N, C-alpha and C positions, 0 to 999 in steps of 0.2 A: 394532535401533534405533541402536546405536553405529556399526555399519557404515554405516547411512544417513547419519549425520552426517559420518563420516570421508570418505565418497565425495564429499561436496558442499562441503567446506570447504578444499579445496586452493587455492593461489594460481592465478589465471587464467593458463593457459599461452599462449604466443605463438601467433597464428594461423598455420597452414601454408597453402601455396598450393593444396592439394587441396580445393577447395570447389566445390559446385554453384552454379548461378546463383542459386538460392533462398538458399543460404548467404551468398553475396556480398551480396544485397539485404538480408538480415537484418542482416549485419554493418554495412552502411552506415547502416541505420536506428539500430542500436545506437550507432554512433559519434556520432550526433546527440544521443542520450539520455545516454550515459555519457561525460561530457566528460573526455578524457584530457589530462593535464598534459604539454605538450611545449614549444612555443615561441611566443612573440611576439604581434605585433599581430593577425595573421590569426586566431589562436586566440581572442583577446579578442573580436574582432568576431563570431566564431562563437558564443561564449558569449552575447553580448548578443542576437544573433538568436534563439538558443534560449530565452533568458529571455523575449523578446517572444512567442515561439511558445507558451510555457506560460501566458501571461496570457490569460484569456478575452476581455479587451477587444481583443486583437490577433489572435484566431483568424480566419484567412481560410478560410472554408468552400469547399472545392472542390465540394461537393455542396449542393444546396438542403436546407433543413430537412426538407421533405416526403420527399425521396428518401432522406435519411439515416435518417429514422424508418421508412422501408420496410425498411431493412437492420437497424435496431436499434429495433424497436417498443417502445412503452411496456410495461413489465412489469405495469402495472395493467390496461391494455387486454387483455393476453395472459395474464392471471392463470390462467384456466381451462386454457389450453394448457400453462403451466408445471406446473400440478398434474397434468395428464395425463402429461407427460414424467417426473414423479417418482413415478408410480403404482407401488406395491409396493416402493419403495426408502426407505431411511433418509435423510431430509434432514439435512444438517449445514450450519450457518450460519456464514459468515465475513463480518465487517463491518469496514470501515475506520472511522475515527472522524471526523477533520476533514473537513467537506464532505459527510459521509454521515450521521452521527448528530448532528452539530452543524453550524451554519452556518460558513462561512469568515468570519473576522473579521480586522480590521487587527492587533489585539493577540493573538498566539497564546496568551497566558496567560489570555485571557478567552473561550476557545472552549467555552463551557458548553453542555451538552445540556439540553433542557427536562425538567421533571419527567414530563411525559406520555411523552416518548421513553424515559426511564429505566424507567417502568412497563411500557412496551411491550416493551423489551428483556428485562426481568426475566421477563415472561410467555413471551416467545419461548424463553428459556433453559430454561424449565420444560417446553417442548414438544419442543425439539430441542437437540442439542449446539451450543453457540454460542461463537464466538471473536471477539475484537476483534483486528484485525491493523493496527497503526499504525506510523508512522515515529517517533512519540514513544517515550520510554522507558516501561517498564511503570508505574513509580511515578506518572508524570504522567498517563497515560491512565486509570489506575485512580482517581486523585483526581478525574477528571472523571466517570467512569462510576459508580463506587462500588457495584459489584455483585460479590459474592464468588462467585457461581455460574458465572462465565464463565471461559473460557480466555483468556489474554492473550498476544499476540505483539507485543512492542515492538521498537523500533529496526529497523524493516523486517523483523521476523521473527528477528532475531539474539538475542532474549531471550524465551524462551517459558516460561510457567508454567501449571500447572493450577489449577482452582478451589480457593479457600482452604477452602471448607466441604465439599469433596468433590463428586463428581458421580455420578449414577446411570448415566452412560454409561461410566465407567471406574472400576475397583475402587480404584485407588490414585492418583487424580489429583493428590493433594497432593505426591507425589514427582516429578511430571512437571516436568522442568527441562531446557531446551536453551539453551546459550550457546556457539555455535560460534566466536565471535570474542573470547573472553576474553583471549587473548594480546595483543590490540590495545588494551586498556583504557588502559594508560599513554600510548600514542601518541595516542589520541583525546583524553585529558585535556590533553596538551601542545598539540595542535593547537587545541583549544577556547580555551585561554588566549591563544595567539598570535593567533587570529582576533578575539577580543574586543578585544585591544589594537590590532590592525591596522585594524579596521573602525570604530573609535570616531569617526573623523573624518567618516564618512559618515552624515548625518542620516537617521534612520529605520531604519537597519540594526540587526538584532537577531540575536545569536548564541545558540543554544540547545544545551545539552549534553544529548543524548539517550542517554547512557551508551555505547552501541556505535556511535554516529554523532553528527555535529555538523550542526546545521541553521543555515543563514544565511538569515534571512528578509529579503526585500526588498520586501514588500508596501507598506511605508510609505516606501520610498525613491523619490525623484523619478527618473523615467525618464532624465533627463539625467545622472544620477549612476551609472547602471548599469555603464557602462564602468569608472569608477573603482573600483566595488565588485568587479567581476570581476578587475581588476588586483590589488587587495588580496588577494583570495582566492588568486589564482594565485601571488602572491609567497610565500605560506605553503605552499601545496600542492606547489610544485616540489621541496621538500626531503623529501617523503614519498611515494616511489614505491609503497609498499604500501597507499596510500589512493587512492580514486577519487572523482570528483565526478559526481553525478547531479542531476537537477532534478525538482522537483514544481511545484505551483501557487504561483508566486512564492516559491520557496524553493530554495536550493542545498543539497544533501545530501553531506556528506563521510562516506564509508563505507570499510571495509576491502575490499581486492580479494580477496574469497573468493567461491566459487560458492554464494552464499546470498542469498535475497531473499524476498519475500512468497509467491512460488510454492513455494519450498522449504519455507517455514513451513507452507503449506497441506498439502503432502505429508507433512511430519513429523507434523502434528496428526492427519491421517487415519490414519496408521500407528499413532499412539499410541492412537487410538480403536478400533483393530482392523479398519480398513477399507482397508488398504494394497492388497490384491489382490481386493477384493470388487467384484462387479458390481451389488450391490443397495444401493449408496450413491449419494446425489445431493447433492453439494456445491453450495451457492449462495453465491457471493461477490459482495458489493455494495461498490463503491468508486468514488471520483471522481478519483483521482490517477494520474499517469503510472506511479508505482511499483506500482499495482494491476494494471497490464497484465501483469506477470510471473505473477500468479495467474490472470488471464483466459487467458493462453496455456497454462498448465499444464492447465486444464480442457479447453481445445480439444484439446490433444495427447492427453489421457486419454480424450477423447470421453465425458466423464462430468460430469454437472451442468452449470452454466452461470454465466456472469458477467453482472452488471448494472452498467452504467456510470451514475454520477450526473453529469449534465451538461445544461445548458440550451443548449449549443452543439454543433453537429456537429463531430466530430473522429475521427480514425482510432483504432480500438479493436478489441481481440479479444473484447470482450464481445458477448453475443448480444442483450441487451435494454437498455433505458435507463429511467432515472427522472430527473426534472429537478432535484429539490432534496430536502433532508432531510425536508420535510413529506410528500413522495410516498414516500420510503423508509419513514417511519413508517406511512403508510396501507397499504403493501404488507406490512409486518411484521404489522400488526394483522389483516389479512385472512388471513395464514398462520396466526396464532394461532387465529382464529375457526374456520378450516377444520379445524385439528387438534383443537380442543376438541369440535367437532361430531362428528368421527369417533370421538373417544374417549368421547363421551357425557358430557363434563364439564359 
């Protein structure tokens, strides 16, 4: 396990010229997602374009809804097919929080999950190993979820802890702890303070300290002020070459430049559960954000399990199936629980 962490927490090395066409395409896409701090007006314009692209109200679908659903059908409609794919395998559940278990709201401090959703997730964890994988720090997401029987991966997977009350799926889950970016904590705190000060002149901007990353929310910022906000963030980030900027749904994320993301968190948790090299495990990852794509891609590369994107809008994704909103997520989870209980004779 230690080797797994060490191999994936080195600083990102410079790209070489020996790349295949697929590698080049992937790198270009990554450049749009992981915004590199370099220079000037052109960069700011690219940031703003990317900020618009991440906003559901600005999504420009290249495919019609019907054709997109052909490629990424509803996980509810295809529920029996998913069960068939998982036959004879241990299902392991990975769930994003915002936009997946709770609705997206203007104030991130009020992203509460419903009591019904909490009951559903509790039942789910009693049936399958279940982890919450969120961009928020563990303390914040735990205060929303309030379930001790879950695994939690906060700060985009850079802070992982096992269930507080122990788990039947791991003998010593209380000792499970993974924090590959600890050395960056002083830097993250410093950047947080600077961003709070720098962005206070932009109405609606909200800066959130998520321990191993900093989130700059622009959900309540007028679109006419997005360029100003991008300039403010850049003015801070240019002094921190060991940090990178990525984007989610109307949020800019400041993170350490290490090879660690939600996909690495998924692999770490599978290894912790004893499923690193198993063929009889079926990970199910449900998420709505661009950062969840790292986990979807890992599942495709492993050819194991599947990803489910939560979105009402067609967009490029490595997920296999889709659900439109948290209510559909809850229905899908309820059906999984009922299926498991029926098989177990509960």
